[in-house]
C-alpha positions, 0 to 999 in steps of 0.5 A: 395522396391521402392513402400515402400520407396515412401510410406514412403516418402509420409507419411513423407511429409504429416506429415511434412506439417501437422506439419507446418500447425499446427505450423503456425495456432497456437493461441497466446494470451497476456493480459495487465491490469491496476494496480488497487488495489481498486474497489467497488462492483458497479464498477465490473460485474463479469458475463460480465467481465464488469467494469466502471473503471478497463480495461484489454486488450486481444490481439489474434493472429491467422493467417487467417480467423477464428471463435474463442470463449472464452472457459473453462473460470473461475474466482478464488480468492486467498484471503489474508488469504490464502483461495482460492475461486472458484467464478464461478460455473464450466466453462463458455464461450462466443458466437463465434466471427470472427478474421482475423490474429489479434484481440484486445479486452477489457472487454468493448467489453463484456456484453449484449451490447458488441460484445462478449457475455458471456454464462453460467456464474453462481456464486458459492455458495462459491463465493456468501457467501465469496466474493459477500455478504461481498462486498455488505455489506461493500462496498469493495471486500475482499483483495486478487488476483482475477484471470480471467482464459481465454482460446481462442479456435478455434470454429471448432477445439477446440484442437487449443487454448491458455490461459492466466490469468488476475489478479486483486489485490484488497486490503482493505484500510479501515485504518492504525493502528500504533502498536509500539512504542505505544503512549507515550512509552519510547524506545531506539534510534533504535526502531522497528516500526510496523503498520497494513495495507493491502496495498503494498506501504507506506510512514513512516514519523518521526519528532521531537516533539518540546515544544509548537508545537502540534503533527500535527504541529510537523509532518509537520515541515521541515526538517523532521527527517526521511522519507522513502517509503516501498513497497511489503506490508512491515509492520515494520522496525528498525530505521537505525543506519546510513544514517538518522538523529539519534534519540536523547536521551531524545527527543520526536518524532511523527510519522505517516504512509501514505498508497498509493493506486493505483486506478483511480485518486489515493488517500492516507490513513493517520494513526493517529499520534503517539508519543514516547520518547527516553530514556534520560541519567540517570543523573538527572538535577542538580539545579546549572546546571539549574540555569546556563543554565537559566541565559545564556538563559535569558541574560539581559532580565532576569537579575533582575529575576536571581538576585532575585533567587540567593539572596533569594536562591529560589529552583525549585519544582519537577513539571514543567509547560509550559503555564499552562500545566504540562511537564516532565523533558525531555520536560524541557530540550527540552524547554531549548534547544529550547530557547537557540537556539531561544532567540528572542522568550522570551518577558518577564520574571517574578517569580510567 
C-alpha cells in the first residue's frame, strides 16, 4: 500500500514537472506590420517575403537556447470580389535559425542574402493566373487582403510552436467615379451622393457654383459649403438636414471626392468635378420683379438705362446671356443675388 502510494506520488510529481517545463518553454509570436495599401509588383517578392518598402516585424519569445524554423507557412489572398486564392502551392518553410530567449526579425531578414532563407515556396497555378499575371499586366496587385500565415516551431520538437497571420490590405486606386448626382442633374435639397472607389478613406467636398466662376474655381472657393471625411470604404451618403450649411433651392453646386491612400509618402486621388442644381421654387420670374431688382442693383450707374427701359416699355426675351453665353433662369437669379451683394463689380451698363 505504501509502495503504491509512493509510485502515484512520483508519477504525479513527474507529470507536474513536465507540465511546468512545457508551459515555461512555449513559443510566443507577435507581429507588427506597416499600414500600406498599395504596392506595385516590382516592390514585392512573395517567395522571399521581401519588399523594398513594406515592412513587417516578427517577435519570437522562447526561453533558453533553441533552434527554430518557420514551418507550415502559406500565403492566401481574399480578393475584394469574394474569391479566395491559395497563392502558394502547399506549405513552405525556412532553414533553421538559432534563438536565445527572444528574437526580432523583419521581412528584410528573409531571402537569399538574409539570415533566414525560405524553402519550398512554389506559386500555385491559381495564384499565377489570378494574382501574378494580372499584377504584371496592370502594374497593380488585385484588390484584397493578402494573408501571410506564419508558424514558428521548435526544430527538434515540432509539437512546440506558435502561429500568427501577417495581413496586407492592397487596394486598386486607379480612379474615382462619381455616380450621383449626375452631371447637370436637378435634385432636391437633400440629395443622395454616390461614388465608386476601392479605397477605405475619402473626403467629399461640395461648394456653391457662382456665376462667372469656373467649376475648378468654385470647388476651391472658401468658405466651403460642405466637407467631410468618410472611412471604412463608404461609397455614399445623404446630405444632412442639420449640422452643415443647407443646399438652397434654385442654386447650382459642384462636388468632388478625394481618395486618401496609405502608402509610402502618401498620395491623393481626385475625382472629376461634378455639378448639379437644386430644384427651384415653381414660381417663375415676374417681369416687374425683375425690373425692380435690376433698378436696385444698378443704382445710379444704371439710371439712364432704367429710364429708357421704363419709357420705351422694353421687355426681356425668354433667353438670358452672360458674357456671350446662354444661362438659365436659375443662373439669372444667382447672378442678380451676386450683383446685389457685390455692386462694385459693375463697371458700366448699356442696352443692346
